[in-house]
N, C-alpha and C positions, 0 to 999 in steps of 0.2 A: 504494500500500500504506500506508494511513494508520495511524499509531501515535501514541498520546498517552501522556504520563506521568500516571498516576492512582493515588493511594494507594501511592506508592512503587514501582510496577512499570510496565513498558511494557504497554499494552493495545492489541491489534490489533483493527481493526474495518473493515467495509465499509459503504458507503451506496448504496442503490438506491431509485429511485422519487421520487414527489412527493406532498405532502400533509402531514398532521399526522405528527409523529415517532412511530415504533413501534420499540421496542427489543426484540430477540429474543435470549434468553439460552440458550446451548446446554446439552445434557445431559452426563452423565459421559463424559470422555475425548474428546468431540467438539469440532470447531472450528466457527466461525461458518457454514460452508457447509452445515451439517446441515439448515438450513431452506430449502434451495434450492427445493423443491417448493412451499413456502408463499410465499416472497418473489416468485416468478414471478407470483403472483396478488395478493399484498398490495401490491406496489410500484405497481400500477395506481391505488391509492387512498391509499397512505401512503408517507412517507419512511422506509424500513426501515434501521435501524442494527443490523447483526448483529455480535456482539462475541465475541471469544475470552476465555473465563474464565481466571483465574489457573491456571497448571498445565497448560494445553492450547493447542492451535493455535500461533499465533505470539506469544501474550502471554508475559509473564515467568513463570518457574517457580522462584521462590526456595524455599529450604528453610524449614522452620518448620511450624507447625500451621495447616492450612486448615480453615475452617468455612463453613457456608452464610451465616452472618451476615457474615463477612469478604468473601465473594464479593459480597454486597449492598453493602457499603461500597465495594468496587472499582467496581461498576456506577454507584453514585451519584457517585463521583469521576470516572469516565469521562464521565458525562453533563455534569458541570460543565466538564470539560476540553474536551469537544466542543461546548460551547455549546448543549446540549439541556436547556432549562429544565424541561420537563414532557413526558412521553411516555406513550403506551400501552405496556404492558409485557407480554410473553408469554414463557413458557418451558415446556419439557417436562421432567419428572422432576427432575434436579438443577437445571435452569433454572427450574422452578416453585418448588422449595425456596428458591432464591435470590430469586425474584420476590416471594415472600410476605414475606421479611425486608425487601426493598427497600420494599415498600408500607407495611409496619408502621413502619419507622424513618424513612422519608423520604416521608411522605404527599403533600407538595407536589409531588413529582417524578412521581407516578404518576396519570395521568388515567383509565386503566382497567387491569385486571389479568386476564390469562388464564393459568390454572393447569391445565396438561395433565399427566395421569398423575402427580399430586402426592400428597404425604403430609405430615401435620402433624408427625409425629415417628416416628423409626425404631422398628419393633417387632421382636420376635425373628425372625419369618420373613424380613423384609426383610434383616436383618443376616446371616442364614445365607446367603442368596443372594449378597450382596455380598462376604462373606468368601470364598466360593467363587471369585469373580472375582479376589480378591486373592491367592489361592493359584495360580491359573492363569497370571496375567501373569508373575510371576517364573519359573515353571516352563517356560513357553514362551519366555521371554526377549523377548516381543513383545506390546505392547498391541494392535497391529493384529490379530494372530492370536487373542488372547484375546477381543476384541470379536466377531469373526466366529464363533468356535467356542463362546464362553461366554455372550456377552450376546445375540446375535441370537436364539437359541431362546426367550428370555424376551420378546422384542420382537414376534414374529410368531406367528400361529396355525399349528397343524399343517396346516390347510387351505391356507394360502398357500404353505407349503413344497411341498405336494403338487401344487397346481394351477399354480404359477408358479415353478418352480425357476430359470428363466432370470432372473427378476426378482430373486430372492434373490442370485443370482450377480452381477447388475449392482450391487446395493447393496454387496456385498462388494468388488467392484472399486472402487466409489466410496470406500469406507473406505481401501483400499490406496493410493489416490491422494491422500489428505489428509495434512497434517502431524500425525501422531499423537504423543502425549507419550511420553517415556521411562518405563520402569517405575516409577522412583522418584517421578516427578511424579504418575503415576496413583495410586500408593499414598497420596499426600498428598490428592489430590482425593477418592478413595473413602473416606478416613477422615472427611471432612466429611459424606459420605452417612450413614455409620454413626452419627455423633454428632448428626445433625440433630434438633432439637427446637424447633419454633416455636409450640407450643401456647399459650404465654403471650402471644405476639406477635399472634396472629390477631385478637384483639379491637381492635387498633390499626389494622387495615386499614380505610380509609375509601373506597377506590376501588370503583366498580362491578366486580364480580368474576364471571368465568365459570370454572367448574370442569368439566373433562371427564375421562372415563375410557374405556378400552376394556373392553367387557363381559368379555373373556376374559383380561384382565391378571391375573397372579398377584402380581407384585412390588408394584405399587401398585394393588391391586384396589379395587373399590367399597366394601371395608370401611372405607376412609378417607373416603368421601363424607359420611357423617353428621358426623364430627368437624370436617371442613372447613366444611361448610355451617352447622353450629351455631356455629362460631367466627367466621365472616366474615358479618356482618349483610347480608342482602339478596342473597347470592350466588346465582347460577343454576347448575344442574347439567345437563350433557348427557352421555349415554352412547352411544358408538359400538358398535353391537351386534355387528359381525362382526370386531372388532379385539382385539388384545392391547395391549401396552405402547406401541406406536408407531403410532397411527392416522395420524400425519403421513406415513407411507409405505404403510400397508396400505389406507387408504381416503382417498386424497389429495383427490379431488373433494368428497366429503361433508365431510371435515374443513375444507377451505378455505372451503366455502360457509357452514357453520354458524359457524365462528369469525370469518369476515369480517363476517357479519351482526351479530354482537355488537360488533365493533370499530366498524362504521359507526353502529350505534345510539347509541354513546357518543362520537361525533365531533361537532365543531362547537361 
């Protein structure tokens, strides 16, 4: 169970695979195991560092104001502490918001950047959705229950719920088995989502960048594709047609195939 001191907190991480380093940054409330379906494939080609963000998993959860820029500072400090000089960096949702700040502030650390279900700055619709989760978590007294009842429906299509209810149940069981944050830590992490604004930082991103969306995502819909592509020079766009916010679970094989192709294209 490796833990390093980075930017004043304990940062928990796991390492699997061989090859060039790939740092995977989790999404809101999740721990590093959220990329289990990707690491199974990525680790055949890359040394995968999966990291728990501040406020989640087994990493430190200090009080104070959390921001996506602070999370990026944490990851940069983690990389230094873990002797990862330069890596491919990937993240979904909050992980992508963190990744864009990391690539903008620490360009020498990022060999390639994969931004999945990302957004450059929070808009009114996204804030309304996240504020709803922030009401539910204290009301239920459980971040686990809030994720399953409140966040899941934004992550998966109605078709997946109808066709594969047992798969949704297995994902819910997976969440129940993970170290979920207490409500107060979730409120600090989600405040960083509400406040996220990396518009001015996008132009500083130098790494080759892949941007992906699920066609049916509402939270971070393709409304953000134009601003991200305009802001990040030379970035590539991929849309997963039958997915919502979480193609990493809804279309695992296609997601892994297309994202791995990008990673391998920028290896060596």
